N, C-alpha and C positions, 0 to 999 in steps of 0.2 A: 588738518588733513596733510600731514607730512609723511613722506616715506623715503627710504634710501634708494638710490639708483644703483642696482647691482651691476650694471654694465660699465659704469665709470670706474676705471682702474686707478684714478688719482686718489691719494689719501685725502679725505675731506677735512676741512678745518673743524674744530670741535663744535662750532655753532652752525656750520653749513648744512643745509638740508635740501633735498630735492622736493619740490612742491608740485602738487596737482593744481590745475586751475581752480581758483577759489571763487565762490559766488556769495552773495549776501552782503550784509553790512560789515564794512571793514573798520572805518573810523568815523567819529563824530568831530566835525571841525568848526572852528570859529576864527574869523578874521575881523579885527576891529581897529579903528583909528580914533585917537583923541587929539584934537587940534584946538587947544584953548586960544591960541593967537597965531598970527602968520609966522612968527619966528620959532615956534616950538611945536613938536608933534611926538606922540607916542603911538607906536603900532604894536599890536599883539596878534600873533598867529598861534593857534593851538590845535592839536589833534589828539583826541582821546580814543584809545583802543578798548571798546567794551568787551571784547572777547578775552583779553588778557588783563583787564581792569588796571590800566596804567596809561600815563601820558605818553603818546608816541613822539610828539614834538611839542615844544613850547618855546616861542621866540618873542622876546620883548626888545624893541628897537626904539631908541629915543634920538631925536634929531633937533639940533639947534641951528637955525638959519640966520646968519649975520651978513646981510648984503650979499657979497660975492663968495662968502665962505660958509660951508655947511660942516658942522661937527656932528658925529654920530657915535653912539655907544650902545651895545646890545648884549643880551645873554640868550644863548641857544641851548636847549636841552633836547637830545635825541635818544630815543630808546625804542627802536623798531627794526623790522626786517628790511634789508636792502635786496631788491629783486633784480636778478640778471637772467633773463630768459626763464628757465625753469629752476634755477638755483637761487637760494636765498641765504643770506648771512646776516648776522646781527650787528647793529651799530648801537653803541651805548656811550655817549659822551656829553660833556657839558662844556660849552665854549663861551668865553667872553671875547667880544670883538669890538673894534672901534676904528676910527679914522677921520679923515677930513677930505672935503672936495672943495677946490678953489676954482672959481669961474670968474676971473677978473674982467673978461670981456666975452662977447659972443663967439669970437674966433678961437680962443685958447681955453682949455680946462685941464686941470691936473688933480691927482688924488694920491693919497698915501693911506695904507690900512695895515692893521695887525690882527692876529687871531691867536688866542691862548686857550689851550685845553686844560681846564682845571682838574679833570679826573686823572689825567696823565701827568699833570704838573709840568707842562712843556709848551714852549712857543711853537705853534704850528706853522705860521707863515707870516711874512711881512712883504709888502709890495706896494705897487701903485701903478698909475697910468698917466700918460700925456695924451691929450686929445686935441686935434685940429679940426675946426668946423669951417666949411664954406657954405654957400647958399643952400645947396641941395644935398651935400654929403658930409659925413663925419668920418675921420680917420683916428683910430686909437691904437696906441702901442702900450701893451701891458708888460710889466716885469714883476715876478714873484720869487721870493727866496724861501725855501723850506730848510730849516736847520737840520743837521744830522741828529738822529735819535735811535734808541734801542727799543724794540718792541717784541712781543711774543711772535715766534715764527708761525706763519699762516698754517702750515701743514703739520708742524710738530709743536703742540702746546707746551711741551716740557723744555723747549729750547728758546733762547732769545736770538734775535737777528739784529744786526747793526745796519741801519739804513744811512747812506751817505747824504750829505746836504745836496740840494738840487736847486737849480735856477730854471724858472719857466718864463718863456717869452711868447707873446701872441700879438697878432695884428688883426684889426677888424675894420671893416668899412661898411657903412649902412646909410640908407636914405634918411634924411632929417624930416621928410614930410610924413613918415609913418609915426603914429602915436607911440609913445614909450609904453612898454609893458610893465606892469607892476607885479607880475607873478614871481613868487619866491625871491624877493629882493635880498634876503640874507645869503643867497647862494652866490651873488655877484661880489660880495665883500668889498663894495665900493668901486 
């Protein structure tokens, strides 16, 4: 049930659509973990779109825990609508990601990660964080670098646009007493 919004004067992206509120079955999902031993785990998260007869998301994440060091490697396939209020756009990519998390003691933790888009054949991001823990609080400083790239212009599919490289910085504080959330671990990228 997609329709164009006649009142919006912006030229839409070739995939962008105005959507009415949808009801009914959207996706069938599966989330599973296989942990053969304490040092190794495989997580699989998948969503199947029965309306379009395709996999909306499919994520396989493997982790190897070696004392204070965790290494992880994963593959993420996404082919679904991204909703922003009443507008939707398509995302269709395949990403290989990996990294490490080092926790030498309870006070200090650091991580490094990378993400590569195989459909676009380009490095999407590299980065990491440094975390300081005290009894009740954790403080984390994140840094991410997105290399420059050229992609289809959002509003003009016949033109390409050059995007400059970008650095992203963030700082977070949270209570350590709260249990960690396991929702969408692939979105954290380490």
